[in-house]
MISE-77251 format. One record per residue (C-alpha): residue in one letter; x, y, z. Coordinates in pm, whole numbers, plus 50000, padded with zeros to 5 digits. Example, Ala and Ser with C-alpha at 12.3 -4.5 7.8 and 13.67 -1.06 7.14 Angstrom:
NODE code     x     y     z
NODE    A 51230 49550 50780
NODE    S 51367 49894 50714
! end
This chain:
NODE code     x     y     z
NODE    M 45987 47796 56766
NODE    E 46267 48042 56821
NODE    K 46662 48029 56770
NODE    N 46727 48164 57121
NODE    D 46524 47834 57252
NODE    Y 46760 47735 57560
NODE    I 46812 47661 57876
NODE    F 47089 47783 58100
NODE    G 47217 47683 58475
NODE    I 47366 47343 58555
NODE    R 47021 47283 58770
NODE    A 46769 47413 58567
NODE    V 46905 47191 58274
NODE    I 46913 46886 58456
NODE    E 46565 46972 58512
NODE    A 46482 46947 58180
NODE    I 46626 46625 58104
NODE    E 46491 46466 58405
NODE    A 46182 46610 58244
NODE    G 46171 46444 57910
NODE    K 46290 46742 57712
NODE    Q 46442 46678 57413
NODE    I 46778 46828 57450
NODE    D 47025 46945 57091
NODE    K 47280 47019 57202
NODE    L 47482 47071 57542
NODE    L 47756 47317 57590
NODE    I 47929 47310 57941
NODE    K 48217 47502 57962
NODE    K 48548 47347 57993
NODE    D 48689 47338 58326
NODE    L 48337 47261 58528
NODE    H 48324 47080 58847
NODE    G 48178 47001 59107
NODE    P 47898 46758 59275
NODE    L 47606 46914 59061
NODE    A 47810 46947 58717
NODE    D 47914 46534 58796
NODE    E 47492 46498 58803
NODE    L 47518 46691 58488
NODE    M 47769 46470 58307
NODE    A 47658 46125 58452
NODE    I 47221 46236 58338
NODE    V 47459 46354 57964
NODE    R 47608 45964 57940
NODE    Q 47334 45785 58074
NODE    R 47033 45946 57796
NODE    R 47365 45972 57554
NODE    I 47336 46350 57459
NODE    V 47473 46549 57277
NODE    A 47755 46778 57511
NODE    Q 48061 46969 57360
NODE    R 48236 47164 57634
NODE    V 48352 47517 57550
NODE    P 48535 47766 57663
NODE    V 48338 47993 57919
NODE    E 48370 48306 57643
NODE    R 48163 48047 57395
NODE    L 47889 48081 57671
NODE    N 47840 48469 57743
NODE    R 47790 48495 57354
NODE    V 47478 48311 57419
NODE    T 47370 48415 57704
NODE    R 47527 48692 58016
NODE    K 47273 48591 58249
NODE    N 47422 48332 58582
NODE    H 47434 48002 58287
NODE    Q 47692 47824 58551
NODE    G 47888 47680 58253
NODE    A 47583 47497 58114
NODE    I 47328 47629 57848
NODE    A 47153 47352 57667
NODE    Y 46968 47416 57350
NODE    V 46621 47282 57314
NODE    A 46508 47052 56991
NODE    A 46246 47197 56786
NODE    V 46098 46843 56739
NODE    N 46126 46539 56876
NODE    Y 46407 46315 56709
NODE    Y 46367 45912 56678
NODE    T 46609 45635 56577
NODE    L 46529 45354 56308
NODE    E 46483 45116 56603
NODE    Q 46174 45325 56681
NODE    L 46005 45336 56315
NODE    V 46137 45085 56093
NODE    P 45927 44772 56187
NODE    Q 45659 45069 56247
NODE    F 45663 45109 55857
NODE    Y 45645 44748 55776
NODE    E 45350 44727 56017
NODE    D 45170 44979 55818
NODE    G 45225 44791 55486
NODE    I 45419 45051 55315
NODE    T 45661 45025 55107
NODE    P 45961 45172 55346
NODE    F 46187 45491 55189
NODE    V 46400 45699 55440
NODE    V 46649 45900 55278
NODE    V 46989 45922 55533
NODE    L 47246 46241 55516
NODE    D 47557 46199 55540
NODE    G 47795 46458 55716
NODE    I 47572 46760 55555
NODE    T 47599 47096 55783
NODE    D 47374 47356 55630
NODE    V 47034 47381 55759
NODE    R 46910 47544 55468
NODE    N 47055 47240 55235
NODE    F 46905 47017 55544
NODE    G 46546 47228 55556
NODE    A 46514 47163 55144
NODE    I 46556 46818 55148
NODE    A 46269 46807 55413
NODE    R 46063 47014 55175
NODE    T 46115 46760 54917
NODE    A 46132 46435 55090
NODE    D 45792 46566 55262
NODE    C 45614 46609 54948
NODE    C 45742 46243 54817
NODE    G 45621 46030 55087
NODE    V 45998 45972 55285
NODE    G 45910 45819 55551
NODE    A 46214 45959 55758
NODE    L 46570 46111 55746
NODE    V 46866 46016 55888
NODE    I 47126 46232 56008
NODE    A 47397 46181 56323
NODE    E 47446 46275 56652
NODE    R 47773 46497 56534
NODE    G 47845 46649 56292
NODE    A 47519 46738 56066
NODE    A 47263 47020 56110
NODE    S 46984 46986 56297
NODE    V 46608 47109 56379
NODE    N 46653 47472 56471
NODE    A 46423 47754 56337
NODE    D 46648 47827 56037
NODE    A 46622 47456 55907
NODE    V 46255 47434 55970
NODE    K 46196 47750 55819
NODE    T 46341 47671 55525
NODE    S 46213 47309 55571
NODE    A 45825 47514 55537
NODE    G 45729 47330 55855
NODE    A 45868 47030 55691
NODE    L 46044 46922 55985
NODE    M 45756 46927 56223
NODE    S 45539 46659 56103
NODE    L 45816 46440 55903
NODE    P 45991 46213 56134
NODE    V 46431 46281 56191
NODE    C 46601 46008 56327
NODE    R 46924 46108 56524
NODE    E 47156 45822 56472
NODE    R 47524 45767 56713
NODE    S 47669 45698 56353
NODE    I 47532 45675 56001
NODE    A 47727 45368 55940
NODE    G 47597 45190 56208
NODE    A 47222 45284 56066
NODE    V 47325 45246 55710
NODE    R 47382 44878 55847
NODE    F 47064 44862 56083
NODE    L 46869 44994 55745
NODE    K 47038 44674 55567
NODE    D 46974 44398 55811
NODE    N 46610 44506 55765
NODE    G 46658 44437 55463
NODE    Y 46645 44807 55263
NODE    Q 46861 44818 54926
NODE    I 47116 45129 54987
NODE    V 47129 45329 54675
NODE    A 47444 45598 54694
NODE    A 47390 45958 54523
NODE    T 47815 46000 54429
NODE    E 47991 46116 54123
NODE    K 48227 45811 54121
NODE    S 47980 45608 53990
NODE    D 47964 45491 53570
NODE    R 47612 45445 53663
NODE    L 47313 45632 53635
NODE    Y 47049 45700 53900
NODE    T 46714 45582 53647
NODE    T 46926 45202 53589
NODE    G 46831 45166 53989
NODE    N 46498 44975 54090
NODE    Y 46335 45139 54409
NODE    D 46072 44967 54408
NODE    G 46150 44767 54756
NODE    P 46258 44940 55030
NODE    V 46445 45154 55014
NODE    A 46731 45413 55136
NODE    I 46881 45742 54952
NODE    V 47207 45805 55096
NODE    M 47345 46166 55006
NODE    G 47655 46316 55080
NODE    A 47829 46672 55226
NODE    E 47895 46865 54936
NODE    D 48261 46959 55007
NODE    V 48323 46571 55046
NODE    G 48078 46326 54948
NODE    I 47955 46025 55185
NODE    S 48206 45974 55346
NODE    T 48488 45604 55254
NODE    E 48303 45401 55538
NODE    V 47995 45436 55443
NODE    L 48018 45460 55105
NODE    A 48150 45095 55110
NODE    L 47832 44949 55325
NODE    C 47582 45039 55007
NODE    D 47430 44829 54740
NODE    T 47425 45074 54453
NODE    P 47562 45359 54356
NODE    V 47500 45578 54144
NODE    A 47537 45892 53947
NODE    I 47335 46169 53788
NODE    P 47479 46311 53485
NODE    M 47646 46674 53492
NODE    F 47721 46774 53096
NODE    G 47811 47193 53252
NODE    R 48153 47301 53437
NODE    I 48082 47273 53737
NODE    G 48036 46931 53769
NODE    S 47804 46909 54107
NODE    L 47465 46984 54183
NODE    N 47362 47156 54508
NODE    V 47264 46881 54785
NODE    S 46949 46963 54826
NODE    V 46885 46935 54371
NODE    A 47038 46648 54372
NODE    A 46873 46478 54682
NODE    G 46550 46575 54494
NODE    V 46601 46424 54166
NODE    M 46705 46079 54347
NODE    M 46402 46132 54572
NODE    Y 46167 46198 54200
NODE    E 46318 45898 54081
NODE    V 46173 45669 54383
NODE    V 45889 45876 54294
NODE    R 45825 45862 53859
NODE    Q 45954 45424 53975
NODE    R 45675 45390 54239
NODE    L 45414 45566 54050
NODE    Q 45502 45340 53708
NODE    A 45536 45029 53890
NODE    G 45135 45080 54009
NODE    L 45266 45133 54419
NODE    D 45126 45367 54658
NODE    V 45381 45646 54757
NODE    E 45227 45778 55041
! end
């Protein structure tokens, strides 16, 4: 997979979408109009593709070829939805374990989390359609290739994803410095979703309010915060530790 794995030209983008290629994001010129542009936008709305209206200069920075006002970045992997995977986890007879990433935009953090998640037997990572790091070349490299096999669910909203998991019997555990409860005191033997927030603001207020169990990792130094990929690793391996101690299959 290359960083410049993109398709340009309105008709070419339409044909790629109709052929089943998953689009990571779509850049469309702000003032793009006409019958072909209308056809493209209709498909974008129907398929719920993430599209950004941008100045033509943004498109020209990607390619000087005749892009016609549309450039689509092809997803490096096939994204899933929780509606697809959650029933499968139960059918497979495993104790579900997912990691939800709320607002993490750094692809290297995303890739590092994915690498640890794969080592911990996590069933899926959950990200938002917008405002989140996606599976690109840098993320795949940082993940040591884990993102090529670890399912990634891309949901319309993290709050909606958390509600869906709660409705399906998951305990939602939030890693947050706002909690007085130590992360090791949680019980992670059942279906569990670990929520990790962005380094600058943490878990959003809306998502935090939906979580069942807010827990904190103790801090003793002057900095007062861990890199989110390190914190995620601490949380994931606590789930593994407890499940191994309980004699559960962690794979």
